[in-house]
C-alpha positions in Angstrom: -53.0 10.8 3.5 -54.5 9.0 0.5 -51.7 6.9 -0.9 -53.9 5.3 -3.7 -54.8 8.7 -5.0 -51.2 9.9 -4.7 -50.0 7.0 -6.7 -52.7 7.4 -9.4 -51.8 11.1 -9.7 -48.1 10.2 -10.0 -48.7 7.6 -12.7 -50.8 10.1 -14.7 -48.1 12.7 -14.4 -45.4 10.2 -15.5 -47.5 9.3 -18.6 -48.1 12.9 -19.5 -44.4 13.8 -19.3 -43.5 10.9 -21.6 -46.2 12.0 -24.0 -44.8 15.6 -23.8 -41.3 14.3 -24.6 -42.7 12.4 -27.5 -44.3 15.5 -29.0 -40.9 17.4 -28.6 -39.1 14.4 -30.2 -41.5 14.4 -33.1 -40.5 18.0 -33.9 -36.8 17.6 -33.1 -35.7 17.2 -36.7 -36.6 20.8 -37.5 -37.2 22.7 -34.3 -34.1 23.6 -32.2 -34.1 22.5 -28.5 -34.1 26.1 -27.2 -37.3 26.9 -29.1 -38.9 23.7 -27.9 -38.1 24.7 -24.3 -39.8 28.1 -25.0 -43.0 26.4 -26.1 -42.8 23.9 -23.2 -42.5 26.7 -20.7 -44.6 29.5 -22.1 -47.7 27.4 -22.7 -47.5 25.7 -19.3 -47.8 29.0 -17.5 -51.6 29.7 -18.1 -52.3 26.2 -16.8 -50.3 26.7 -13.7 -51.8 30.2 -13.0 -55.4 28.7 -13.4 -54.4 25.9 -11.0 -53.0 28.3 -8.5 -56.0 30.4 -8.7 -58.4 27.5 -8.2 -56.4 26.4 -5.1 -56.3 29.9 -3.7 -52.6 30.0 -3.9 -52.2 32.7 -6.4 -50.7 35.2 -4.0 -48.2 32.6 -2.6 -47.4 31.5 -6.1 -46.3 35.1 -7.0 -44.5 35.7 -3.7 -40.7 35.6 -3.9 -38.3 35.5 -1.0 -35.0 35.2 -2.9 -35.0 36.3 -6.6 -31.5 35.1 -7.2 -32.5 31.6 -5.9 -35.3 31.5 -8.6 -32.9 32.7 -11.2 -30.4 30.0 -10.5 -33.1 27.4 -10.3 -34.4 28.6 -13.7 -31.0 28.7 -15.3 -30.0 25.2 -14.2 -33.5 23.7 -15.0 -33.6 25.4 -18.5 -30.1 24.0 -19.3 -31.3 20.6 -18.1 -34.4 20.7 -20.3 -32.5 21.9 -23.3 -29.9 19.1 -23.1 -32.8 16.6 -22.6 -34.8 17.9 -25.6 -31.6 17.9 -27.8 -30.9 14.3 -26.7 -34.4 13.2 -27.8 -33.5 14.2 -31.3 -30.5 11.9 -31.4 -31.4 8.9 -29.3 -34.4 6.6 -28.9 -37.0 7.8 -26.3 -36.4 4.8 -23.9 -32.7 5.4 -23.9 -33.1 9.1 -23.0 -35.5 8.0 -20.3 -33.2 5.4 -18.9 -30.1 7.7 -18.8 -32.4 10.3 -17.1 -32.8 7.9 -14.2 -29.1 8.8 -13.3 -30.4 12.1 -11.9 -31.5 10.8 -8.4 -28.2 8.9 -8.1 -26.2 12.1 -8.8 -28.4 14.0 -6.4 -27.2 11.7 -3.6 -23.6 12.6 -4.5 -24.3 16.3 -4.9 -26.1 16.4 -1.6 -23.1 14.9 0.2 -20.7 17.4 -1.6 -22.9 20.5 -1.5 -25.3 20.0 1.5 -23.1 18.1 3.8 -25.4 15.1 3.9 -23.8 11.9 5.2 -23.1 9.4 2.5 -23.4 6.0 4.1 -21.9 2.8 2.6 -25.4 1.4 1.8 -26.4 4.4 -0.3 -23.0 4.7 -1.9 -23.1 1.1 -3.0 -26.6 1.7 -4.5 -25.3 4.7 -6.4 -22.4 2.6 -7.7 -24.8 -0.1 -9.0 -26.8 2.6 -10.7 -23.8 4.2 -12.3 -22.8 0.8 -13.6 -26.2 0.6 -15.2 -25.5 4.0 -16.9 -22.2 2.7 -18.2 -23.9 -0.4 -19.6 -26.3 1.8 -21.5 -23.5 4.1 -22.7 -20.9 1.4 -23.6 -22.2 0.6 -27.0 -21.8 4.2 -28.0 -18.5 4.8 -26.2 -17.1 1.8 -28.0 -17.7 3.5 -31.3 -14.5 5.6 -30.6 -15.9 8.6 -32.5 -16.8 11.5 -30.2 -18.5 13.3 -33.2 -20.9 10.4 -33.7 -24.5 11.6 -33.2 -25.3 8.8 -30.8 -22.3 9.6 -28.6 -23.3 13.3 -28.6 -26.9 12.3 -27.7 -25.7 10.2 -24.9 -23.5 13.0 -23.5 -26.4 15.4 -23.7 -28.7 13.0 -21.9 -26.1 12.5 -19.2 -25.6 16.2 -18.9 -29.3 16.7 -18.5 -29.4 14.2 -15.7 -26.5 15.9 -13.9 -28.2 19.4 -14.3 -31.4 18.0 -13.0 -29.6 16.7 -9.9 -28.2 20.1 -9.4 -31.7 21.6 -9.8 -32.9 19.2 -7.1 -30.2 20.4 -4.7 -31.2 24.1 -5.5 -34.8 23.2 -4.7 -33.9 21.6 -1.4 -32.4 24.8 -0.4 -35.3 26.9 -1.6 -38.1 24.9 0.0 -36.8 26.2 3.4 -38.0 29.7 2.6 -40.0 29.5 -0.7 -43.4 28.1 -1.4 -43.6 25.1 -3.8 -46.3 27.0 -5.9 -43.8 29.9 -6.4 -41.0 27.5 -7.4 -43.2 25.8 -10.0 -44.5 29.2 -11.4 -41.3 31.0 -11.5 -39.4 28.1 -13.1 -41.8 28.2 -16.1 -41.5 32.0 -16.2 -37.6 32.0 -16.1 -37.3 29.0 -18.5 -39.4 31.0 -21.0 -37.1 34.0 -20.6 -33.9 31.9 -20.8 -35.2 30.0 -23.8 -35.9 33.3 -25.7 -32.2 34.1 -25.4 -31.5 31.2 -27.7 -33.5 32.7 -30.5 -30.4 34.3 -32.2 -28.9 30.8 -32.5 -31.2 29.3 -35.1 -34.9 29.4 -34.3 -37.1 28.4 -37.2 -40.6 29.2 -38.3 -42.4 25.9 -37.4 -44.9 24.3 -39.7 -48.5 24.4 -38.4 -48.4 20.8 -37.3 -45.1 21.4 -35.5 -46.5 24.5 -33.8 -49.5 22.4 -32.8 -47.4 19.6 -31.3 -45.2 22.1 -29.4 -48.2 24.0 -28.0 -49.7 20.7 -26.9 -46.4 19.8 -25.3 -46.5 23.0 -23.2 -50.1 22.5 -22.2 -49.5 18.8 -21.3 -46.4 19.7 -19.4 -48.3 22.2 -17.3 -51.0 19.7 -16.5 -48.4 17.0 -15.8 -46.6 19.3 -13.4 -49.9 19.9 -11.5 -50.5 16.2 -11.2 -46.9 15.6 -10.0 -47.2 18.3 -7.3 -50.6 17.1 -6.2 -49.3 13.5 -5.9 -47.1 14.6 -3.0 -49.9 16.1 -1.2 -51.8 12.8 -1.0 -48.9 10.4 -0.3 -45.5 10.5 1.2 -42.5 10.8 -1.2 -41.3 7.4 -0.3 -44.6 6.0 -1.5 -44.9 7.8 -4.9 -41.3 8.3 -5.9 -40.6 4.7 -7.1 -43.5 5.1 -9.7 -41.2 7.5 -11.6 -39.8 4.3 -13.2 -43.2 3.5 -14.7 -42.0 6.0 -17.3 -39.8 3.3 -18.8 -42.9 1.1 -19.7 -44.6 4.2 -21.3 -41.4 5.2 -23.1 -40.9 1.6 -24.5 -44.5 1.5 -25.7 -44.6 4.9 -27.3 -41.0 4.5 -28.7 -42.0 1.2 -30.4 -45.5 2.3 -31.6 -44.7 5.8 -32.8 -41.0 6.0 -33.6 -40.4 2.3 -34.5 -37.7 2.1 -31.8 -36.7 -1.4 -30.7 -34.9 -1.5 -27.3 -31.6 -3.1 -27.1 -30.5 -5.6 -24.5 -27.8 -3.2 -23.0 -30.4 -0.5 -22.7 -32.8 -2.9 -20.9 -30.1 -4.3 -18.7 -28.7 -0.9 -17.8 -32.1 0.5 -17.1 -32.9 -2.4 -14.8 -29.7 -1.7 -12.7 -30.5 2.0 -12.5 -34.1 1.4 -11.5 -33.0 -1.1 -8.8 -30.5 1.4 -7.4 -33.1 4.2 -7.4 -35.7 2.2 -5.6 -33.2 1.1 -3.0 -32.2 4.7 -2.4 -35.7 5.8 -1.9 -36.3 2.9 0.5 -33.1 3.7 2.4 -34.1 7.4 2.7 -37.5 6.4 4.1 -35.7 4.1 6.7 -33.4 6.9 7.8 -36.1 9.5 7.8 -34.9 11.9 5.0 -37.7 14.1 3.8 -37.6 14.8 0.1 -41.3 15.4 -0.7 -41.4 19.2 -0.9 -38.3 19.3 -3.1 -39.6 16.7 -5.5 -42.8 18.7 -5.9 -40.9 21.5 -7.6 -38.9 19.3 -10.0 -39.9 17.9 -13.4 -38.4 15.0 -15.3 -36.9 17.5 -17.7 -35.6 20.1 -15.3 
């Protein structure tokens, strides 16, 4: 194990995913979310294929044990990505990032309900604290009292994305028992590309050259970020690198302020602090009780 290298890889992947989200956000005023998912997934595939070939894992990356498992993982992950990209067009980047931190909290609940994992009082309390943080972020929008307000819709989409990512994590935990991580990563990009194409009749547009350039860059950067993320778990335990997910808040705050002129609100910062605290406590607790999450985390991205 090389924990320093693993942490460095994780931080680079986190930064790249935030840059990718920023590129998608920059085009969200004109390009529909489903079309953005297509670009993100399609242009990530060549990067992933080259990476698999360089590692000598091309054969395992194409090998499938359960097609239906990959279909479900692709469907859930594509829906999560679509909701997340739609939320980016309606909310500030730091808020979408903060609400997304609810995904690991929901994973704990879903694991208890769907996988039969024991939900001890300590972890349940941490989840409760995190969900209070989510409510703190959402409260200014919920208090508007207008369910058609764009901010309310954006918050709902961000929360739906987090819930779907949690379900994707559960699906991946099942899959890693018989599927290679490389296959999970490759077939997610492939299936997400296919599912995204199905949204074409619902309003795809012809992007301007600069929009197409940003979306292609988002796909390429997303593919590189996935490689760095997967590699991070090969050099360090999940309990070591997982807390560095929350560095994305620093990157999101900086990019949101510098590029999109987004000033964070105190409820967003307070809620994010509670969610991050809960997430770190859960990772620490899972390490103490010996729960293995590394292989499942390798196959998941912050957007699906």
